[in-house]
N, C-alpha and C positions, 0 to 999 in steps of 0.2 A: 260406499263404505270407506272410511278413512284408513289409509295405508300407512303403517309405521315400519320403517326399516331400522332394525337394531343391529349395530356392529360392535361386537364384544367377543373377546376370545375365551370367556368363561361361560360354559354351558349352563351353569346354575343361574346366571343372570338372564339368559334367554328364557328360562322357565319362570323366574320371578316376574319379569316384565310382562310376559304373556299372560300370567295369572292375574296381573293387575289390570291389563288393558282389554283382553278379549271379552270378558263379561260386559264391558261397556260398549261393545260393538266395533272395536278397532280390529283391523286385520294386521297381524304382526308377522313380519318377515325377518328372518335372522341370518347372520353370517358371522364368521369368526375372525376376519382380518380386514384391514383397511383397503387393500387392493381389490379384493372381491366385493367389498361394500361399495367402492367407487364404481365398479363395473355394473353392479346391480342397479345403483341409483341412476346412472346415465342411461341404462337400457330402458328403464321405466321409472321416471322420477316419482318418489313417494310423496305423501302429504307432510311427513315429518320424519326427521332422522335422529336417532339416539346413538351416540358413539362413545365408546370408551376412549381413554387416552393411550395407555400403554398396551400396544398390540404388536405382534410380529410384523416386520416390514414397515408399512406406512402407519405412523401413529395418528391419533385423533386430531391433533392440531393440523398436521399436513393435509389430512383428509378434508377438514373443514375449509382450509385455505383453497384447496383445489376446487372444491364444490362452489365456493363463492366466486371464483373466476368464471364460472359458467353462467350465462344469463338465465338459463332455465331454473337455476336454484336461488335466484335473487330473493324470492319470497318463501322459500321452503325453510321452515324452522329447523334449527339444529340444536339439540340439547346434548351437552357434554356430561356424561355420567361416569364419575371416576372416584377412586378411593383417595385421590390427592385433594386434601382439604385446605392447603395453604393459599393465602391470598394471591401470591404470585402466580400460582397455577390457575386460579380463577381468572386473573387478568389475562393470562396467555390465551385462555379459551375465548374470551371476548375479543381480544386483538386478532385472533384467527378468523373471527366472523360468527362465532356461536351466539345464539339468542339467549341461552340460559346455561347455568352450571349447577349440577347437583352432585352431592357426595354420597358414595356407598358406605355402609349399607343404607338403604332408603326405605321410607314408608311407602307402601303401594298407593295409599290414598293421596299422599302428597304428589307422587309422580303423576297420577292421573289428573289431579287438579292443575298442575303446571302445564301439562300437555294441552288441556282444554283451553287454557289462556293463550298459549302459543298458537294454537290452531285458529282461534278466534281472531287474534291479532294478524295472522297471515291472511285470513280471508278478507279482513278489512283493507289490508295493504294491496291485495290483488284487485279488489273492487276499485280502489282509488286509482291504481295504475291503469285499469281498463278505461276508466272515465278520462284520464289524462290522454291516453293514446287515441281515444275516439275524438278528443278535442283537437288533436294535432293532425294536420293534413300531411299525408305522405307525399314524397317526391313523385313527380311525373317522370316515368322512366321511358326513354325513347331509344330503341335499339335499331341500329342500321345494319342490315344483313344482306348478303348476296352470296350465292354459291359460286359465282364467277368473279375472279379478281380483275383488277384493272378498270373498274367502272366508277371509281371516284368515291368510294365509301368513306375513306378517312378524311378527304377534303370536305365532304358533306357534313360529317360529324363535327369537325373543327368549326366550320362556319355556322352550323346550327347552334352549337353550344355558345359561341360568341354572340349570336343573335339573341338567344334567350336571356343571356346574362345582361346584355346591353339594353334590351327592350325594357326589362323590369327591374334591373338592379337586384335581382333575386339570387340567392346562393345556387350556383350551378356547378355540377361536377361532370367532367369529361373523363371517361374511362377508356383507355386503349387496351382492348382485350385481344388484339391481334398479337399474341404473345411471342410468336416466333419471328415476326418481322414488322412490328408496329412502328409507324412513322409519325404519330401525332405530336410527340415532343419536338421533332424536327420542324413540323409545320407551324408550331407555335413559338419557335425560338426558345424552348425551355431546355434547361440542363437535365442530364440523366443521372444526377448524383443519387437519386432515390427512385426506385421502380417497384413493380410487383415482386421482383426477385428478393427484395429486402424483407418480405414477409415469409420467405422460405423457412420451413420448419416450425412456423407458428401454429399452435393448436387452435382450431376454431373456437374452443372453449376458453382459451386464454386471450383472444383478441378483444381489445377494447378500443374506444374511439381515440384515445391518446396515442395508442400504438399505431392505429391506422393513419392518423394525422402525420406521422413521421414519413409516410410515403406520398403524401399529397403535396403537389407543387403548385405554387401561385403562378399564374400566367399574367401577361400584360394586357389581357383582353377580357377581363371580368370573370372568367370561369377558372375553376381549379382543375387540376389534372392528376390522374394516376397513370404514369407512363408504363409502356411495355418494357420488358427487360432489354438490356443492351445487347445481350448475346442470345442467339437461338437456343443454346444449350440450357438456358434458364427457363425455357418456355413451360417446362413441366412443373414449375414450382407452385403454380396456382391450381388448386384442386377445387372440386365442386363444394365440399363442405366449408372450405375457407371462404370461397366467394359468396356462399349463402350467408355466412357470418358477416361479411363485409356489407352486403345489402341490408342486413338487419341493423347495422350500425349507422348507415347513411340515410336510410329511408325517411327519417324524421328530421334530418339536419340540413337537407337540401330541398329546394323547390323543384329543381330539374336535374335529372341525371341522363346524360347522353352517352351511349355505349357503342363504340366501334367494334364490330364482331368479326371473327375470322370467317373464312368461306367454307364452313362445315357445320355439322351438328354435333360437335364435341360436347363434353360435360360443361365447359365454360359457356359455350353458346347456348345450350339448353337451359342452364341455370338463369341466364340473363333473359332469354325469351320468355321463360316462365313468369318472371316478375314484371316484364315490360307492359306498359300501358299502350304503347304504340310500337308496331314493327314496321319500319320503312324498308320495303323490299326494293332494292336498287337494281336496275337493269339497264343495259345498253340496247339500242334499237337494232339488234341483229339476232339471227336465229338461235345461235348457241346460247346466248344470254337468256332468250325467251324460254328455251327448253330447261335451262337451269332454274328459272323462276317457277315454271310449272312444277318441277320436281320439289322445289322448296315449299310451294303451296300445298302440295299433296302431303308433305311431311307435317306442315302446320296443322292441317285438318286431322291427320292421324293422332297428333298430340293433343287435340281438343282445343286449339286456339280459336277464339272467335274471329270471324272474318271482319268484324267491326274494328278490331285493333290493327288490321293489316292495311297499309297504305303503299301504293305502288308509285315509285318515282323513276322516271326515265332520264338518263344522262346521255346526251349526244356526245359520244367519245370519238366520232369521226365526222367529217364535214358533209358528206353526201351519201346517197343511196341507202340511208337507214330506213327501216320498216316504218310505215305510217302509224300514227296513233290508233287509227281504226283497226288495223291489222293486229297490233299488239294487244289491244283491249279484247278483240275477238278471241285471240289465242289464250289469254290468261283468264278471261272471264271476269275481270275487275276493271274499274275505271282508273285512269292515270290521274293522280292528284297533283302532280307537278312534272313538267318536262323542262329540263335545263338545256339551254342552247350550247352549241359547240364554242368553247372559249379556251382553247388549249394554251395559247401563249401567256395570257395573264395568270392562268392557274399555275403554270410551270414557274413563272416568275415569282409568284407568291410562295411556292414551295421552296425555291432556291433562296429566297430572302428570309425564310422562316417566319412568315407573317400570314395570317388568314387573308383570303381573297377579299372578304368584306372590309377588312381594315385598309387594304391598298386601293380598292376600287369601289367605294360605296355607292357611286352613282351609275355603275354599269347595269345593264338590263338583267344579267344573271344575278348580280348582287341584290337587286330589288326583288327578284323572285324568291331568293333565299330568305331575305328579311320578312317578306310577306308570309312565307311558309312557316318561319319561326313563330310569327304571330298566330297563324292558323293552328299550330300545334300547342299553343300555350294553354294554361289553365283558364277556365271560364272566369274565375275571379279576377284574373289579370286583364283579360280581353275586354271585360265589361267596363272598366274605369280607366281614365287617364291617370298615369302615374303622377305623384306629387311633384316630382322633378323629371319631366319628360326629357328623354335623351334625343339627340339628333336623329337616331335611327327610328325611334318611336314617331317622331314628327314626320319623317319621310313616309313611314307606313301609313300613318293617319291621313296624310295628304293624298296618297294614292287611293286609299279606301274611299275617301270623300269624292275624289274625281270619278271613280267607277260608279258611284251612286248619283252622280250628276250634281253634287253640291258645290 
């Protein structure tokens, strides 16, 4: 049943509109002021909204503008029904985002006819939007997670993002979500003039891509970056609802999103894990890290995450006496998809210089492993074909692949 929300401070108009629409099968809900109407609409978006202009508190124009900033109401028709008949008032209604303007007193038959046209137009627009979204491929989201710090998560995130961007020349976004102590900007030599903290106070309903772009930093390594706040006190500025809105804005604008996550199951972590296509569970080859990994896996299972999107990566953070691959796999019950060798000096140098390890030492063994791993994590449409302009990294990966196949 089509739901109509009527926002008007005159009870007689509630009655007249209900008499016109309910016999036609419309479900009419009414309220008497803009603030309450906004609250009802956001709690359960109706199929169409009829609003008066002059009301206590929020007027109909402000209500319309506020609703239009919320992506959920992009295709919800709004009819301004008012006693103001001047052309200037009609133009104000359209400028605010209304779909139609009608003057009181009104003929009930005309109101019903106009609403039918608006609803039909909305249904057509929604159908077209659905087709467009199905034709657009979403970003592949790769989340790097560990419940134990000091295992190289940020380094892996930076170098994987660089690898994906350089392999395919595809739009790649690196998100530093270690909000209280993120170091990704440092590792890429990026400035911290804009960070997640600059979105503080932004309503999820007001966020648009232009606003989001203001906190996106260009790096020298192909990928874009949203940096963690400079100060730990700003770590609470990013909430779940806002991060969800961010993902909705970027999912069709990037091919790859790499997220460096904090060592917890906070709101930010869970929001990212929920949308991730791949979770890289990063561990060190020692007992405490293994125990943390098992705890993380139990939580993933409780959250209903498929084991297929979970990939285990081991980073040798010390030179000797690490647990063997066999023991680690037996303990966690999953295969290790990549094991990085112990390479502390060069990694530290890369951090101190503010450059990704791949950029400094592309011919190192560990660099080759990360490049190959970036290829492994890539979308099938990319892995299947040689890029039109193959990068040096792609050529190195292709050469190693052919050598392994004996070609």
